[in-house]
N, C-alpha and C positions, 0 to 999 in steps of 0.2 A: 591539670589531670583530668578535670571532669569532662572536658570536651573530647578527650581522647576515648574515655568510656563510652561517651555518646556515640562515636564513631563506630566502636565495636558493638554496642547495642543495635545500630542500625543494620551493621552486617549479619548480626544473628537473627533479626526480623527477616531478613533475606533467605535465610539458610533454607527453610521449608520448602520456599518456591523453587530455589536453585535445585535442591532434591528431586521436586516434584517435576520439573520441566527439563530436567538433564537429559541430553540428547534428543530432545522433541524439537520438530521444526516449529518456527514462528514466521509467518509471512507477513511482512510490513509494507503497507502502501504508504509511500514518502511523497509528501505534497504541501501545498499551501505555504504558509508563513515559514514552517520548519525548513524549507528548502530555499528561502530567501534571506532571512536574517541571518547575519554572520554568526552571532552567538549561539542561535538555535542550530545552525548548520554543524557546528563543531561539537556541541552538546550531543547532537544526534549520533554523530560519527562515533564518539567516544562510547556511547551507549551501547552500539550495535558491537565495537570491539569487546567491550567488558562482557556483553552477552555470550559472544563466541568463545571468549577465555573460560568462563564458567561452565561450559559445555553444551550450550544451546545452539541451534542451527538456524540464525536468521537468515531470512531471504527478502530482499529488498525489490520492490517493484515502485518505479517513482514516475510521477507525472512531469509537466513542463509547459502547461498551458501558456502562463504569462510569458515565459521565455520565448515560445514560439510566436506568440501575438506582437512582442517587441520586435523580433526579427523580420517578421512580415511588414510591420510598420515601417521600418527602415527601409524596405524594398519598395515602398510605396504601395503595398497591397493590403488591401482591407479584408479584416477576419469578418466572416459571416458565421452566425450560428443559428441552428434551428433546435428548439427544445434543448438547449444547452450543449449541442454537439457541433463541434466546429466542421463546416462544409470544407472538403479537403479535395480540390481539383489536383491533377498531376503536378503543378507547379508548387502547390502548398505542401503536397506529400514530400516532394524534395526537401523543402524547409523543414518540415515536421521531423524527418529522418536525420537531416544533419544537425538540427539542434537537439533532439532527444538523444541519438546515439553518439554524434560526434563531439557533443559539448556538455550537456547536462549530465549524462552518464559518466563521462570521463572525469568530471569536476567530482562527483560524489566518490567514485572509485578512489581518486586521487586524495582527497580528504581522509578517507578511511585509512589507507595505505601510510599517508603522512603521519597519523596518530598511532601506527604500530600494528594496524591489521593486515589482512591479507585479502584484498577484495579483487574481483574480477568482473569487468563489466561485459553484458550480454545484451541483445535484441531477440526478439522472438525468432528472428531469421537464423540465429546460430544454432546449428545442430539440429534444426527442424524443432525448435523449442516450442514455438507457437504457430501451429497452422491456422489460418484464417480464411474467412470468406466475406463477401460484401454485406454490409448491413443493410437489410432490406426495411425500407420505410414506406409509408403511404403518401404517395402524391409529391415526394421531394428526393431527388438524386442527390446523395450526400457524397457522391465522388469515391475517394479512396478511403472511407470510413469503413472499417470492418468489426467482425464479431469473432470470438474465438470459436474455432471448429474443433480443435483438439490440442492438448499440451503433452508434450514429450517430457516426463519427469527425470528420465535417465541423465540428462545433461546436468541437471541441477543436484542431484543425489551424487553424482560423480565429484562435482566441487565440493559439497558438503564433506563427503568422505577423505577428501584431501586438505581438509581444514580452510578452504577458501569461502570467502562470503560473496554470493552471488548478488550481482546488482542488476536489474533487468529493465531494459526500455519497453514500453508497451507498443512495441511495433511487430506485426505478424507478416507470415508470407503465405500467399495464395498458392492453389495448386498451378496457377499460370507463373508463378515466380514473383508476382508482383508485390509490392509492399502495401500494408494496411496500417491506418492509424486507428488504434483501439482505445477505448477509455481505460484508464489505469486502474481504477477501482475494480472493474470487471475482470482484467487481467490478474489482478492480485488475488481475487475470489477464485478465478479458476486454477490458478497454479496452486493456492491453499488446498483446493480439492483434490487436484491430481497427486499432490504430495501428502494427502491425509494428515493436514498439518495440525498441530495442538491448538494453535491460534493463528486467527487472521485479524490483524490490527490496522484500521484505516486512521491516518493521521489527518484531521480536519482543522478548520480555522473557527471552529464553535466549541462550546464545552463538551457536546455529546449529544444524546437524545434527549429533548425536553419534553415535559407533560403539558396539560393544557394550562396550566399556570406559569409555564415557562421556566419550570424548576429541573434541574438535572435528574435524570432517572439513572440511578447507578447501576441497576441490574435489570434485565426483562427477559422473558421467554419469547420464543419464536412466535407463539400465538398473540402475546401482548404487542410485540413489534408491528405484526399484521394489523391488529385493532388500530393502532396509531396511524397506520396509513388508511385504513379503511375509513376512519372517523375524522380524516384530514386534520389530525393533531399534527403528525408529522407532514412538512410541506416541502416544496421546492428542491433543493439538493440534497436534502435528506432522504428523500424517498429512494432514489437509486442506491445511495450507499445502504440503507436498510435492506433494500431488495439484492443488493450484491451479499451482504451477511447471511442472509436467510438462504440463498441458493449455496453457499458455501457450508452452511451448517447442515442442510439437506444433503450434502453430497460427502459428508464424513468429517469435516473439520469440527473439532469439539467444542470451541468457543470463538465468538467473534467480538470484537471491540471496537468502537468509535471513540477516538479520544482526541483531546485538545493538544494540537501540535505546537500551540503557541506557548505550551508551559515547557520550560527548560527541563529536560530529562524525563519528559512524558513516557517514553516506551518504558522506561525501568521503573518509574513509578506505578504504572498500570501492571506490569508482571511481577514485580518483586515487592509490592507492599499491600497492606491490608485494605486501605482506602482506595486506591487507584485514582485516576484523573478523568475519567470518562463513563462511557456506558458499555457494560458487558451484556452481550446476547448469548443465551443458551438455550438447549432444546425443550426442557421442560422443568419443572419444580422438582421432580423426583430425583 
């Protein structure tokens, strides 16, 4: 009997959060180990379905870098990166689109639907969802790497209202009709901003944001996050993730989270429990 009482107590702990976030939009960038390990893939799919059933509106933006790299390797084509960004010539762009839209996206949609959800797969090209332009860099032509020019939230809002879960591949379309490969964190941030989302959640392969002693910071303000970058406490891949969160917060997103996607049910733990499993970033202490 005690174990059933504990289950009820767990549900009751989640109740205030369910009430607080009811009918609110949560944009989740899905990537890293959570997309590769079978156990984590299944728990993520069930987490998203539960969020939808209790009245939240989850929107998923996924990456797929390892899968793209693996496919290119099979074709005998070497991946080349500049400052962590994949140089994307026309041939690589074809592979990017095929893998992200044709394979990874459909696998995520299929898994959510398999467990009883209603997911719909999209790329930024569908309904003019993500308008893109070529990423400008100094001294290096990155090919078909793009940045977000604008987001059309109506496509996602229509799916939300019809009780569907949007699953979005980070491929945008230029004014010339060409496809562009865009960083998934960036796309998630821009979509969260366009939807005025309650939360932006980035799943990573680290605990979250760490302090100078390598201890997890559970919550920080925007200014504190900027200071971590300025003082070089935050380094490497954490810098663009923090910058993505800061941009989203400046554009109207209420809170941003960088969480450990290696933890089973990480999304539910972050949204529906007191402790959470990563770092929460918010506008100020007031």
